[in-house]
C-alpha positions as CSV (number, residue, x, y, z in Angstrom):
1,M,-55.9,37.8,-3.0
2,K,-53.0,37.6,-5.5
3,Y,-55.3,38.4,-8.3
4,S,-56.6,41.4,-6.4
5,R,-53.2,42.9,-5.8
6,R,-52.2,42.3,-9.4
7,S,-55.3,44.0,-10.6
8,I,-54.6,47.0,-8.4
9,K,-51.1,47.2,-9.8
10,I,-52.4,47.1,-13.3
11,V,-55.0,49.8,-12.7
12,A,-52.3,51.9,-11.1
13,V,-50.0,51.5,-14.1
14,M,-52.8,52.4,-16.5
15,L,-53.7,55.5,-14.4
16,V,-50.1,56.7,-14.6
17,C,-50.0,56.2,-18.4
18,I,-53.3,58.1,-18.8
19,L,-52.2,61.0,-16.7
20,T,-48.9,61.2,-18.5
21,A,-50.7,61.2,-21.9
22,L,-53.1,63.9,-20.7
23,A,-50.2,66.0,-19.7
24,Q,-48.8,65.9,-23.1
25,V,-52.0,66.9,-24.9
26,P,-51.7,70.2,-26.6
27,G,-55.0,71.4,-25.0
28,N,-53.2,71.4,-21.6
29,L,-50.6,73.8,-22.9
30,K,-50.4,77.4,-23.8
31,H,-48.4,78.6,-26.7
32,F,-46.3,81.9,-26.8
33,D,-45.3,83.1,-30.2
34,N,-44.0,86.6,-30.8
35,S,-41.2,88.2,-32.8
36,G,-39.7,84.9,-33.9
37,L,-39.6,83.4,-30.4
38,S,-42.0,80.6,-29.5
39,F,-42.4,78.0,-26.8
40,D,-45.1,76.1,-24.8
41,Y,-45.9,76.2,-21.1
42,P,-48.6,74.5,-19.0
43,N,-51.9,75.9,-18.1
44,G,-51.9,77.3,-14.6
45,W,-48.8,79.4,-15.2
46,T,-48.8,83.1,-15.6
47,L,-46.6,84.8,-18.3
48,D,-45.4,88.3,-17.7
49,D,-43.8,90.1,-20.6
50,H,-41.2,92.7,-19.9
51,S,-39.9,93.0,-23.5
52,S,-38.3,95.9,-25.0
53,S,-36.8,97.0,-28.3
54,D,-33.5,95.4,-27.4
55,A,-34.7,92.0,-26.0
56,Q,-37.7,89.8,-25.2
57,Q,-37.7,89.3,-21.4
58,L,-40.5,86.9,-20.0
59,T,-41.2,85.5,-16.6
60,L,-43.3,82.4,-15.9
61,S,-44.7,81.8,-12.4
62,R,-47.7,80.3,-10.7
63,N,-49.6,81.2,-7.6
64,D,-48.9,77.9,-5.7
65,S,-45.2,77.9,-6.2
66,V,-42.2,80.1,-5.4
67,A,-40.2,78.7,-8.3
68,Q,-39.9,80.9,-11.3
69,I,-38.7,80.5,-14.9
70,T,-37.3,83.5,-16.8
71,L,-36.4,83.7,-20.5
72,F,-34.3,86.4,-22.2
73,A,-33.9,86.6,-25.9
74,H,-31.7,89.4,-27.4
75,R,-33.2,90.8,-30.6
76,G,-29.7,91.5,-32.1
77,T,-27.8,89.1,-34.4
78,V,-25.1,87.0,-32.8
79,D,-23.5,85.3,-35.7
80,T,-19.7,85.2,-35.2
81,P,-17.5,83.8,-32.4
82,E,-16.4,87.4,-31.6
83,K,-20.1,88.4,-31.0
84,V,-20.7,85.3,-28.8
85,A,-17.7,86.2,-26.7
86,Q,-19.0,89.7,-26.4
87,A,-22.5,88.6,-25.4
88,K,-20.9,86.4,-22.7
89,T,-18.7,89.3,-21.3
90,K,-21.4,92.0,-21.5
91,L,-24.6,90.1,-20.7
92,I,-24.1,86.7,-19.2
93,D,-21.2,87.3,-16.8
94,P,-22.7,90.4,-15.2
95,Y,-26.0,88.6,-14.8
96,I,-24.4,85.6,-13.0
97,A,-22.4,88.0,-10.9
98,Y,-25.6,89.9,-9.9
99,M,-27.5,86.7,-9.0
100,S,-24.5,85.6,-6.8
101,R,-24.4,89.1,-5.0
102,Q,-28.1,88.8,-4.3
103,F,-27.5,85.5,-2.3
104,E,-24.6,87.1,-0.5
105,Q,-26.6,90.3,0.5
106,M,-29.2,87.9,2.0
107,G,-26.5,86.3,4.2
108,A,-25.9,83.2,2.1
109,H,-22.6,81.8,0.9
110,P,-23.3,80.8,-2.8
111,T,-21.2,78.4,-4.7
112,Q,-21.0,78.0,-8.5
113,S,-20.5,75.1,-10.6
114,P,-20.7,74.7,-14.5
115,A,-23.5,72.9,-16.1
116,T,-24.9,71.9,-19.5
117,L,-28.6,71.5,-20.6
118,E,-30.4,70.8,-23.8
119,I,-32.6,73.8,-24.8
120,G,-34.6,73.8,-28.0
121,G,-32.8,70.8,-29.3
122,A,-29.4,72.3,-28.9
123,Q,-26.7,72.1,-26.1
124,A,-26.5,75.1,-23.8
125,E,-23.8,76.1,-21.4
126,G,-24.7,77.1,-17.9
127,V,-24.0,77.5,-14.2
128,H,-25.6,76.4,-11.0
129,I,-25.5,78.9,-8.2
130,R,-26.3,77.1,-5.0
131,A,-27.2,78.6,-1.6
132,V,-29.0,78.0,1.6
133,L,-31.5,80.6,2.8
134,E,-33.4,80.2,6.0
135,N,-32.1,76.6,6.3
136,E,-33.6,75.7,2.9
137,P,-31.3,74.8,0.0
138,G,-32.1,76.3,-3.4
139,E,-30.4,77.5,-6.6
140,A,-30.5,79.6,-9.7
141,G,-29.8,77.5,-12.8
142,I,-28.7,79.9,-15.6
143,Y,-28.3,78.5,-19.2
144,W,-27.4,80.3,-22.4
145,L,-26.9,79.5,-26.1
146,V,-27.3,81.0,-29.5
147,L,-30.4,79.8,-31.4
148,N,-30.8,81.0,-35.0
149,K,-28.3,83.8,-34.4
150,R,-30.1,85.1,-31.3
151,L,-28.7,84.8,-27.7
152,V,-31.1,83.0,-25.4
153,V,-30.7,83.0,-21.6
154,L,-33.0,80.7,-19.6
155,T,-33.1,80.7,-15.9
156,I,-35.0,78.6,-13.3
157,F,-34.7,79.5,-9.5
158,G,-36.2,78.7,-6.3
159,P,-35.9,76.2,-3.4
160,D,-34.9,72.7,-4.4
161,Q,-38.4,71.3,-3.4
162,A,-40.2,73.9,-5.4
163,I,-37.9,73.4,-8.5
164,K,-38.6,69.6,-8.2
165,Q,-42.3,70.2,-8.2
166,V,-42.2,72.2,-11.4
167,A,-39.7,70.0,-13.3
168,S,-42.3,69.0,-15.9
169,A,-43.1,72.7,-16.7
170,W,-39.4,73.5,-17.0
171,D,-38.9,70.6,-19.4
172,T,-41.9,71.7,-21.4
173,V,-40.6,75.2,-21.8
174,R,-36.9,74.5,-22.5
175,N,-37.7,71.6,-25.0
176,S,-40.2,73.7,-27.0
177,I,-38.2,76.9,-27.4
178,R,-37.7,77.8,-31.1
179,I,-36.3,80.9,-32.8
180,V,-37.6,81.5,-36.3
181,G,-36.4,84.2,-38.7
182,N,-34.1,87.0,-37.8
183,I,-34.9,90.3,-36.1
184,P,-32.8,93.1,-37.3
185,A,-30.2,94.2,-34.8
186,P,-31.4,97.3,-32.8
187,R,-29.2,100.2,-31.9
188,P,-26.5,99.2,-29.2
189,S,-27.6,99.4,-25.7
190,P,-24.6,99.1,-23.3
191,S,-26.9,98.6,-20.2
192,L,-28.7,95.7,-21.7
193,Q,-28.8,92.6,-19.5
194,P,-31.3,89.9,-18.4
195,S,-33.6,91.5,-15.8
196,P,-32.5,90.6,-12.2
197,S,-34.7,88.0,-10.7
198,P,-35.4,87.4,-6.9
199,S,-33.3,84.9,-5.2
200,P,-34.6,81.5,-4.2
201,R,-36.1,81.5,-0.8
């Protein structure tokens, strides 16, 4: 009986290792590469491209989950502390405020807390906006950084349970993001900001 239980444990461990290895096989991933921005994402996810001449704006979702991942990459050059501060004031702060207002309009009482996260091999600043909607806790995790002189904003949002279920996809996207080359700065657009995203439900 002891041998049988041990055998079952060994088989279980081997199965976990095999599944983990399969999940990392490139054949199980899709690759986005356009205008200097690239990243991987798992099969089963749908990518919607809402890019413009000012910025690349992409949404990743899947039919069996309410969690979503959005990626915003400004095409302009952000190469000085002043430009970083300007991007924070004109793009990131209004985006965070918008997301918070969306929770409030749905009757929630959102709270914010600072956060950090590694994206594309670099440390990103961020904020967690937490709220409870229909008795279900959820959040919008918003992170930003400059990669190769381009501002990148990465967001994940949804109920806690849904976010937990797509954690591996989130890790794949954020760890594989790369910016190669420089896109010439477009004409200024004062209204530019990451596209609003639906609040977690």
